[in-house]
Each structure stands twice: as structure tokens, then as C-alpha cells.
GUZA-667532 format. One record per residue: x, y, z of N, C-alpha, C in turn. Coordinates in steps of 0.2 Angstrom, whole numbers, plus 5000, padded with zeros to 4 digits. Each point is the difference from the previous one (the first is absolute). Layout:
N
XYZXYZXYZ/...
end
This chain:
434
500449945000499650065000500450065000/499850054997500350075000499850045006/500550025004499950045006499750074998/499650025005499750074999500450054998/500650005003500550064999500349994993/500049944997500349994993499550034995/499349985002499550024995500050085000/500050035005500050075001500650034995/500649975001500650024996499949994993/499749954998499849984992499650064998/499450015004499650054998500350074999/500550015004500450075000500450004994/500349944998500450004994499650014993/499449975001499550004994499850084999/499950035006499850074999500550044997/500649995002500650034997500149994993/499949944998500049984993499550044996/499450005003499450044997500250074999/500350035004500250075000500550014995/500549964999500550014995499949984993/499549954999499949984993499350024998/499650035004499350024998499950085000/500650034999500050075000499650034995/499550055001499650034996500250074998/499950024993500250064998499550055004/500350065001499750055004499550034995/499350025002499550034995500350074998/499950014993500250064997499450034996/499950065001499550044996500450044994/499949984994500350034995499650054996/500250064999499650054997500250014993/499550024996500150014993499450054998/500250054996499550054997499849974993/499349995000499749984994499350024999/499850024994499350034999499449965002/500149945000499449955002500249955004/499850005007500249945004499749944998/499450004997499649944998500449974994/500250044995500449984994500649975002/500450035005500749985002499949935003/499549995004499949945004499849944995/499650024995499849954995500649984996/500450044998500649994996500649975003/500150025006500749985003499949985008/499750055004500149995007499749945003/499449974998499749945002500549945000/500349994994500549954999500650015004/500350065000500650025003499949995008/499450015003499949995007500049935001/499849964996499949925001500849985000/500450024995500749985000500450025006/499850065002500450035006499450025006/499849955004499550015004500150065006/500750015001500150055005500050074998/499950014993500050064997499350024998/499850065003499350034998500150064995/499650004995500150064995499550055002/500250075001499650055001500150054994/499450014997500050054994499850075002/500550044998499950075002499850054994/499650045001499850054994500550065000/500549994996500550064999500250004993/499950064997500250014993500750035000/500449964997500750024999500250054994/499450014996500150054995500150075002/499850015006500050075003500750015002/500450054998500750015002500150025007/499450035003500150025007499949945005/499849944998499849945004500749975002/500049985006500649975003499849925001/500449964997499849935001499949975007/499549975002499949985007499949925000/500149974995499849925000500749974999/500049935001500649964999500149994993/499549984996500049984993499750064997/500350034995499750064996499849984993/499350014999499849984993500050074996/500249994994500150064995499749984994/499650054997499749984993500250044995/500650045001500250044994500850005000/500349994995500749995000500450065002/499750064998500450065002499950015007/499549985003499950015008500649955003/500049944997500549955003500750034999/500250034995500750034999500150065005/499450045001500150055005500149985007/499649945002500149985006500749975001/500349974995500749985000500550055001/499950064997500450065000500050035007/499449995003499950035007500249965006/500249944998500349955005499449975004/499449994997499549975003499949934999/500449974996500049934999500649965001/500049945003500649965001500249974994/500750004999500349964994499949935001/499749964995499849935000500549954998/500650034997500449964997500349945005/500150025006500349955005499449955001/499450025001499549955001499949954994/500150034994499949964994500649945000/500650025001500549965000500049955006/499850025006500049965006499549944999/499450024998499549954999499949974994/500550014995500049974993499450014997/499750065000499450024997500150004992/499549974997500149984993499950064995/500550055001499950064997500149994992/500449954998500149994993499449974996/499549985004499449974997499550064999/500150065003499550054998500250044994/499550024996500250044994500550055001/500450014995500550065000499650075000/499449994997499650075000499950025008/499849955004499950025007500650025004/500549954999500750015003500350074998/500150014994500350064997499750065002/499350005000499650065002500150025007/500149955004500050015007500850015003/500450004995500750025002500050075001/500350025006500050075002500450044995/499750064999500450054995500650035004/500049995007500550035004500749955000/499949945001500549955001500049944996/499449994996499949934997499849955004/499950015006499849945005499250005000/499849945003499349995000499750015007/499550045001499750025006499349985001/499749974994499349985000499949944995/499549965001499949954995499250004998/499949974995499350004998499849934996/499449985001499849934997499750014993/500050074998499650014994500350064996/499850014994500150064996499550024995/499950064998499550024995500450014994/499649974994500350014994499550014995/500250034994499550014994500249974994/499650004995500249974994499650044994/500249994994499650024995499549944997/499450015001499549954998499850014993/499949954996499750024993499549944998/499550024996499549964997500349974993/500149945001500349964994499550004994/499450005001499550004995500050064996/500050065004500050064996500650014996/500649985003500650004996500049964993/499749945001499949964994499650034995/499450025002499550034996500350064996/500450045003500350064997500649994997/500349945000500649984997500650045003/500050015006500550045004500449955004/500750004999500449955004499950015007/500049945004500050005007500550045003/499950035006500550045004500549945002/500650035002500549955003500350035006/500449965004500350035006500550054998/500150055005500550055000499950054994/499450024999499850054995500150075003/500250054997500050075002499350034999/499950055004499350044999499950014992/500550034997499950014993499849944996/500349945001499849944996499349985002/499850015006499349995002499550054997/500250065000499550054996500049994993/500549984997500049984993499549944998/500049955005499549954999499350025001/499950045005499350035001499750044995/500550044996499750044994499849964994/500149935000499949964995499349975000/499650015006499349985000499550054998/499549974997499550044997499650035006/499750064999499650035006499349965001/499849964995499449975001500149924998/499649965004500049934999499549984994/499949944999499549984995499350015002/499950015006499350015003499950075000/500450054998499950075000500250035007/500249965005500250035006500750025000/500150055005500750035000500549955002/500650004997500549955002500650055002/500449985006500550045002500749964999/500550034997500649975000500449995006/499850045005500450005007499650035005/500049975006499750035006500650005005/500150065003500450015006499749985006/500450005006499749985006499850075004/499950054997499850065003499250014999/499750045005499350014999499850075000/500550045002499950084999500650034997/499950064997500650034997500449954996/499649964996500349954996500650024996/499950044996500550024995500750035003/499950055005500550035003500449955005/499649955003500349955004500449954996/499849994994500449964995500650034998/500050064999500650044998500549995006/499850025006500549995006500249935001/499649954999500249935001500549984995/499950024993500549984995500750035002/500050075003500650035002500349975006/499649975004500249975006500449934998/499749974996500349934997500750024997/500150064996500650014997500550045005/499850005006500550035005500050085000/499550034998500050074999499650035006/500250065003499750035005499750074997/499450015003499650074997500050055006/500249985006500050045006500649995004/500350055003500550005004499849995007/500149945003499849985007500250055005/500550044999500250055005499750075000/500050024993499750074999499350004998/499749944998499449994997499950044993/500550014997500050044993499949954995/499550024995499849954995500550024994/500249954996500450014994499949944995/499750014994499949954995500450024994/500550045001500450034995500649954998/499849954995500449954997499749974994/500449984996499849974994499649935001/500249975005499749945002499250015003/500050055004499350025002499650024995/500250044995499650024994499849954996/500449954999499849944996499549965003/500049995007499549975004499350034999/500050075001499450045000499749994993/500450004995499850004993499749934999/500349955002499849934999499349985003/499950025006499449995004499450044998/500250074998499450044998499849974993/500449984996499849974993499649945001/500149965005499649945001499350025002/499950055004499450025002499650044994/500450034996499750034994499749954995/500449945000499849954995499549955004/499750025006499549965004500349935001/500649995001500349935001499949985007/500050055005500049985007499450015003/499849955005499450005004500050075004/499550044999500150075003499450015005/499649965002499450015004500350005007/499950065004500250005007499549975004/500249995006499649975006499550065002/499449994999499550065002499950005008/500249955004499950005007499350005002/499649974995499249995002499949945004/500549965001499849935003499949954995/499850024994499949944995500649974998/500049935000500649974998500049984992/500450034997500149994992500649954999/499849954997500549954999500650024995/500649985001500550024996499949984992/500150044995499949984993500549944999/500549995004500449944999499649935001/499650015006499649945002499349994995/499850054997499550004995500249994993/500649994999500249994993500150064995/500050065003500050064997500750045000/500549975003500650035000500549954998/500550014996500549964998500649985005/500250065004500549995005499850045006/500349985006499950045006500549985005/500350055003500449995006499649995006/500149955004499749995006500449955004/499750005007500449965005499949924999/500449975004500049935000499349975001/499650035003499349975002499650004994/500150044994499649994994500149934997/500549975001500149934997499549955003/499750025006499549955003499350034999/499950054996499450035000499649994993/500449984995499649994994499549955000/500149945002499549955000499550015005/500150035006499550025005499650054997/500250054997499650054997499549984995/500249954995499649984995499449955003/500249975006499549965003499550045004/500350055002499550055005499550044996/500250034994499650044997499849974993/500249944998499849974994500450034994/500550045001500450034995500449944996/500250024994500449954996500649985003/500249945000500749975002500550044996/500550035004500550034996500649964999/500349994994500649964999500650055001/500350005006500550055002500649975001/500550045000500749985002500350065003/500749995002500350065003500850004998/500250065000500850015000500250055005/500650015000500350055006499750074998/500050045006499950074999500550044996/499850064998500550034996500750025003/500549994997500750015003500350074997/500550025004500450064997500449984994/500150054996500449994994500749985002/500350025005500749985002500049955005/499549985003500049955005499449954999/500149964995499549954998499949945004/500449995005500049945004499750025007/499850065001499750035007499350024999/499650005006499450025000499950055006/499650054999499950055006499249995002/499749944998499349995002500049955006/500549985003500049965006499850045006/499749975005499950045006500049945006/500150025006499949965005499650035006/499549985001499550035005499949965006/500449955002500049965006500749995002/500350045004500650005003500049995007/500449955003500149995007500750015002/500150055005500650015003500050005008/500650005003500050005008500250075002/499650035004500150065003500750005004/500450064999500650015004499950005007/499450015002499850015007499649945003/500049944996499649955001500149975007/499549985004500149975006500149924999/499849984995500149924999500249994993/500650024998500350004994500149924997/500249965005500049934998499449974998/499450015003499449984998499750034994/500250074999499850034994500349974994/500749985001500349964994499649944998/499849965006499649944998499450014996/499650065002499450024996500250014993/500550044999500250024993500249944996/500449965003500249934997499549964998/499450005005499449964998499750024994/499950075000499650034995500350004993/500750005000500350014993500449944999/500149955004500549954999499749935001/499449995003499649945001499749984993/500349954997499749984993499349975001/499949965005499349975001499550055001/500250055004499550065001499950044994/500550014996499950044994499649964995/500149944999499649964996499250005002/499949995006499350015003499750064999/500450064999499850065000499950034993/500249964995500050034993499450044998/499449975001499450044998499950065004/500150005007499950065004500550054998/500649974999500650054999499950044993/499649984996499950044994499750075001/499750025006499850065001500650055001/500649975002500650045002500550004994/499949954995500549994995500149934998/500549994996500249934998500549985005/500049935001500549975005500750024998/500450025005500750014999500449944998/499749945001500349944997499649994994/500350024994499650004994499849934998/500349945002499749944998499349985004/499850055004499449995004499450044996/500250044995499550044997499549964997/499350025001499549964998499950004993/499849954997500049994992499350044998/500050024994499450034997499949974993/499749945001499949964994500749974998/500150014993500649974997500550064998/499850065003500450064998500750005004/500550034996500650015003500050075004/500149995006500050065004500750035002/500549974996500750035002500150074998/499650034995500150084999499950045007/499649975005499950035006500650015004/500549964999500650005004500749994997/500050004993500649984997500550065000/499850065000500450065000500350015007/500650045000500350025006499650065002/500050025007499850065002500550064999/499750064998500550054999500450015006/500650034999500550015006499750065004/499850054997499750065004499350024998/499650005004499350024998500050074998/499650014994499950074997499350025001/499649975005499350025001499950065004/499750054997500050075003499650005007/499549955000499749995006500449985006/500649974999500449985005500450065004/500050064996500350065003499750065000/499450004997499650074999499349985003/499750055004499449995003499449984995/499649955001499549984995499550064999/499950045005499550064998500350054995/500650015001500450044995500049974993/500149944999500049964994499350004997/499649985004499350004997499750064998/500150065003499850064998500450024994/500649984999500450024994499749964994/499849945001499749954995499450034997/499650035005499350034997500250064995/500450045002500250064996500349974993/500549955001500349974994499549974995/499649975003499549964996499650054996/499750065003499650044996500450044994/500750015001500450034995500149954995/500249935001500149954995499349994996/499550015003499349994996500050054995/500250065002500150064995500449984994/500649975001500449974995499749954996/499649955003499749954996499550034996/499750055002499550044995500350044995/500750005000500350054995500050075002/499850025006499950075002500750025002/500549965002500750025002500449954996/500650034998500649954998500349975006/500449954998500349965006500550055004/500350044996500550055004499650055004/499450024998499650045004499749975006/499849944999499749965005500549995006/500749984998500549995005500150065004/500150064996500150065003499450025005/499449994998499550025004499949965006/500249935000500049965005500550025005/500650024998500550025004499850065004/499750054997499850065003499449995005/499449974997499449995004500149955005/500449954998500149945005500450025006/500650044999500450035005499650045005/499550044997499650045005499649965004/499749954998499549955004500549965005/500649984998500449975004500250045006/500250064999500250055005499450025005/499450004997499450025004499849945004/500149944998499849945004500549995005/500650014998500649995005499950055006/499850064998500050055005499449995005/499449984997499449985004500249945005/500349954997500249945004500550025006/500550054998500450025006499750045005/499550044998499650045005499649965004/499749944998499649965004500449965005/500649994998500549965005500250055006/500050064999500250055005499550005006/
end
């Protein structure tokens, strides 16, 4: 028989064993700013908390787009690249390179579009990761091209090449209805927005970000103005603006009335759904890359990342914050399960997970490299200033389309009247901030 003293001693040893081998992780509440708690839990937090039971996610409503906002969460969610770069410059994000190497994070399996876009403009290091990216393509109606005897678009075409194709389409189809050679992805100030967008692709600036002075004085800008104005004079481009009445007007691309259109990745999944929903004819469509710059035919400035996760430099739980980022952007099983839900934020950063759209080749959405430096004016000029400028510019371009002004006169008038409205809007904005 075992004596009572020995039994007590064994129980004591077992209790010590339980203390040393059954140690539990301390409970942690990990904070993150995100627009919707419900959406974040649906996409990530529920499964993350199952994997790490000691970590509870707390979603905080904090908009990092406001420059005056100081980060107060462990994980920082960012939905604009220029805001991400600003936070890096301000020292608000932790450099993730050591975490990536220490945990053997599969960075090489993410698209270069994501990795290169997130390399800091300051030191080339990575301070945030993303499971997705936004992309665009030039979609085209194969049937309209075949009927009109126009060669199909191809990858890496310049704006001029696309415009030349668009001009070859008749203004009317066999049913007498209007046919458009091209539709842009703008819904207001269409002609002037197209002019600015072509210039952006070619790497041209029309406004100095420091002085806010407008300048279109170059042969390149004059050619762009002439080309776009001519397209509208020939009725080549879809020119119906959004009336803001609440009435949904389907795109002429979805109804078979436009030969080409630049739109986002999501359009690839809308053709069949649209025809089934409204009984429209099934469109025989395909896609190629977006327009490229004349001198940089392997790059695209149509990429964007709207779901970036970084660790705050003041995080209370930096280790757990990395676990969450690693889970969101590196867990292959989770990314596969999230493919359908992920489409609201973009295409998967692992391009092999991109959801198929019939038998279509979707590589034009990711085959180009991202541009080295963004030339998007909205990244460095207040949107109210730019939008006010576009209103003035559009009204003057319309005069040129109607032949009331020459191209040179239109450019001069836009510089004068556009500068006035920029100065007025900037002054009003500055006054409100005081």
C-alpha cells in the first residue's frame, strides 16, 4: 500500500507538472481600425480568434485618411496607398522586414504588384501587407469588332492606338441604334477627365503640387487635347454623364452598344450576371491590358491597393498584431476560403487564387508591372480643388468640341479660368481650416 504521505507527495508533483506543462497564454485584446466590425469579423476575425483563442479582436472606428488623426490601435488598416506612404514617412508604422524573415512569411508568393507597391518610397522596406489589389483592363466586344472588320485590341496598346481603333466603328449599328467605339470609366466631366487621364498615363503633370499653378504648355499636352476633342467631335466616345437621379443606366458595354471600355476587375464577373438579370443579349467579350505609356509599355498606373495592414509604432501588442497580419495576408487556406468575399476589396494578392470568369484569360489584369512613382493628381492635390478645376475644364473643352474655340484657345482659357477656380477653392478650404 502507498502511505498517505507518499500520496500527498505524488499529488504535489502532479500539480507542479500541471503548472509547467499546461501554461496558458495570457488573454490579449488586439485593436484594429476598420470601417465595419461585422465585415471584419466575417472575413477574418472569427477564424483568427478560433486559431488564437487567447486573442480577442476589438474593432475601432478611426479614419486614418485624416492627417490630424494619431493612430491609437495595434493594427492599422489603410485604404489608400498615399496615406500608407505618409504614415511611413511620419514614423507611424513598424518596419515588417524582420517579421517577414523571422517567420518565413511567403512574401515571394504574393504578386509583385502588391509587394512593389508597398515598398516604402523612403527606404524600399515593407511596412504593410495586403491580401488584395485593384486592377483594370480594357474590355472589348468581340462581335462588334468582327462585324465592323476591325482588328481586336492587343496587350500594351497606347492611348493613341486605342483611339485609332475606336474611330473605325460606325456611329450606328444595323438596328439603327447608336454604337460607341469607346467608353471611359468616367461619369462626369468625361472629355476633360479623359484628357487628364491620358496625360497621367504618359507621366505628364498639369499642376504643380507645391504652388498649385496650372501649366499645359507642351507639345505633348496639345496633341492629347487635339486627339480627345476630335474623338468627341466624331461621336466616338460614350458621352452621357451620370444625372444623379438614382436611376441605374446599364453600361453600353453590357448592352452591346460599346466596342471598348476601361473598367475594373469586377466587370469580368458582371457580363453573364447582367444578361441573366435584365434579359440583355449575352456579350461575347474579351480583355487586354489598360493603355500604357509610350515610353513605358511594360508598366501600368491603373493598379491600386485599398486594403493595407500595418503595425502601429505605438502598438501595445506588436507580436499579436503580426500574427493577425500574417493570418490575413499569408494563410493560404483562409485566402482560398475568402475568394468570393475578397472580391469586394480586389483580386487576391496570390494571383493563382484569382477566380475564373468562364474560359477568359484574366492575365491582362496583372501582367503589367506597377509604375515606379504614382502620377495621380489626387494623391497630392485636394480632391475639392481638382473637382472644381474639372468642372471649369469640361465646360471649356465642350466649347472646343463645338468648334467655338481652337485647341490653343481652349488650353489658354483653361489655364486662366482653371487657375482662378483653383485659387478660389484653395483659399476657401484654407479659411475653413482656420
